N, C-alpha and C positions, 0 to 999 in steps of 0.2 A: 726223860728230860733230853732235851736236844743235845747232842756233841758240841761245842765247843770248838769253833774253827781257831786253827793257829794264825798267828799276824794281825797284821791292824787292816782297814780298808786299803784294798779289797782282801775280804776273809778267807785266806786262801787252807785250803783242809789237806790233811795228810791221810793217809790211806793206811796207817799202821796205828793213829789213835784211837781211842775208845770210842764207841758211840757206833760204827761200820758194822753191818751184818753180811755175811758174803753166803751166797748159793749157790748151788751147783746140781745137776742131773747124775753128776761121778763122785764116786769115791775116790778113784784113781786117774789121773792126777787130782791133786788137790788143786782147785781152781777156785777164782783167780788168784794169782802169783802175784806178792806185791816185793817189788826190787828195791830201788829208791823209793822213800817214802812217799813220794809225791809221784811216784810212776805205777800204772797198776798193769799187768798183762790178763786180760780176760781170759783170752782162748790162746793156747800155743798151735803153730801149724801143724797141722796132720791130725786133730782132735776132731773125729767125726763125731754127730749126732750129739752134740752138745749143748747144754743150756745154762750160763752161768747169770750172776747176779751182783750187785752190788749196793746195798740202799745204806741212807742215814737220815734223820729226822733235822729238819733245820727249822728252825724259828725265824726264818724270812720271810716276810710277806710281800706283795707288791707293793709298789714297783721295786724291782730289783735287777740285777744284771749278773748273768753267770757265765763265767769263759771257761773252755778248757783245752785241749788238742788232742787227737788221735791219730792213730796210726794204722795201716791194714797192709797185709802181704799175705800171698801167699809165693810157694817153690815152685807153682806150673803157673802163676797167675799173671796178667799185666792187665793194663788198662784197654786192651782189645778182645778178650779170652772172656769175656761176661760169662760164659756157662762153668769156669772153672774155680771161682770163689767165693764162696759163700760163708752165712747169710747175712752178716753186719752186726751193726750195736745200736743202741740206742742210750739217749740220756733223758732221764724220766725225771717231773719233778710235779709236787703239788699232789703228790701221790699215797695213797694209803698203804704203809709198808708194814703195817703191823701182822701181816698173817701173809709173808711173802710167797709161800708156799716154794715146789720144785719148779725150777726155770724151766719152761717148755724150748726144745732145740728146734732147729728148722726157722723155715720164714719166719717163725713169732719172736728170733732175735732175743729170748729168754726173758721177753716181759713180760710180765705176772697178767694173767690173761683179765680179770677184772677191768673193766673199761674206765676206771677212777681216774683224775691227772690227765697228765699232759706226756707226750713222748714226739723227742726229735729224731726220727729213726733212718739211721744211714744203711742203704741196701747195696750189699755187692753183686747178689745174683741175680744173672738176667739183666733187666733193664733198670741199670745204677740211676738211684734217684736219691735225695732227701728230702724228708716227709715231716710231717706235722700231722700229730694223732690227737683227738680228743677221747671225749666221753664214748664208751665202747671200742675205742681207738677207731671211732670215724676218722677219714682223713679230713683236715683241717683246711692245710697248704701242701703243696709239692713243688720241686723243680727238678729239674733232668740234671744232676750234679756229679760232672766228669769226677771229682777228686774223692767218691766214693772209697774208692778203692785206690789208695796213697802211695803205693809201692814203697812203705816203711817212709815217706815224708809226713812229718809232722803235722797236721793239718790244724790250724785253730779256728775255736768256733766261738760264736758270740751269741749268747739267749738273752734277750732283752723281756722280761716281760713287766706290761703295766697293766694298770686297772681295768683297760679295756683292749688289749691286744697285745700279740706274742711277735715279735720279729725276732729274725735269726740271720746271721752275719756265719759264712762258710769260706774258710781261706781268701777271708778280708774283702770278700763280695757278698751282698743282701740277698738272700734267696728265696727268704719266706716270712710273708706278714698275713698276719690273720688276726681279724677284730672280733671280740667277743666278752662277753661278761664274763672275767677269770674266777673260776670256782675256788676258794681258797679254804674248803673246809679241811684237809689234809696237808700233812706237811712234809713228806716222804721225797728225796730226792736220790740219783743215784745212774748207775751204769747197767746197762744190759748188755749180754750177746748170744748170739747162737749159730751152730753149723749144724748143716746136713749131711748129705752124703756128698756135698762139697765142701772145703775146708778153707781157713783162712788165719793166719795171725792178726789177734784184734788186742791192741792197746790205748790207754789213754793216761792223760798226767795233766798236771796242773789246773786242779780243778778251783777254781777263787768264785766267791760271789760279792756281790757287793750293794749293799741298801741304794739305792737311789734318792735324793732329794724329791719330797713329794710332790714340791709347786712347782720344779722343773720339769718332771715328768710330767703333769697334768696341764703343764702350759706348751711343750713340744707340739711342733705339728704333728697332724694324726699320720702324713704320709700315705694317702691312699694308693700313690703312683710308686708306694715302693719298689726300688728297682730289682730285677731279679725275678722269679717264678712265671718265666718264660713260657707259657704252657702253648702246645700242640690245639688248635680252635677245634680241631675233629674227635679230641680224646676227651672222654669221658670218663673219669674212674668210678668204677663200681663201689659200694660199699664196704670196703676193706681192703686192706692193702693188696691182698694179690692182685686188685684191679690194676696196678701199677705196671705192669707187664706189657711193654708196650713195643717189645720185639721179636719178633717171629721165636715159637716153642721151638727147643732142641729137639732132637729124635730122644726117645727114651732111653736110650741107652746111655745118652750123655746128659741127658736133665731127667736122672732119676727123681722122681717123687722125697721132695725135702719131709 
């Protein structure tokens, strides 16, 4: 049975209520860490080669809207130290979480390897981006997003899932827009995160889900020119998230394989 969210619309989850399932590739320390009931520390700073995830079933179907905030930080990180902090986090939804397994570390960001459902990726390492992936983790839309590394600032995110498109706002700016027939076979949602040979503190809070009025959602403009998603015309991403690295590779001593 899906866990029952707390509160009225928007329905806001707590991370201490029944229904959450937590996964980690490490026994010590025990991750993720739940502090305040609405806040979850996915990975503390200085934890390397770590993959974690938190998943819950939700009965919500499109059209709906999800809001949450995230924070990323590293003791030797900065907006410009792009090789120091890794690897990032995802928010996934409409995903099969019946057998999540061990979350992968490194640039998989802790996301269950099977390619069902959808995920918003926030990548810290190298070419910092916000990305939308779908079946087989294929890139559906992406944007060079400067706040993936937030220096412990809480960054708000809104994911709007309609029957024919997914739109994402981050830091109160539209960044992603993808038109597709939404696959609603699965109902899992949650967060994942990963580090490799570089690390970062990764946290999320205030996860809320709001069902949208069907009539209003279906009659809203399609927004084909949804602001954001400004791409380099010469950049063609490879069929995998590794194709988003658009900055020169770091030396092996600085950029170990994650």
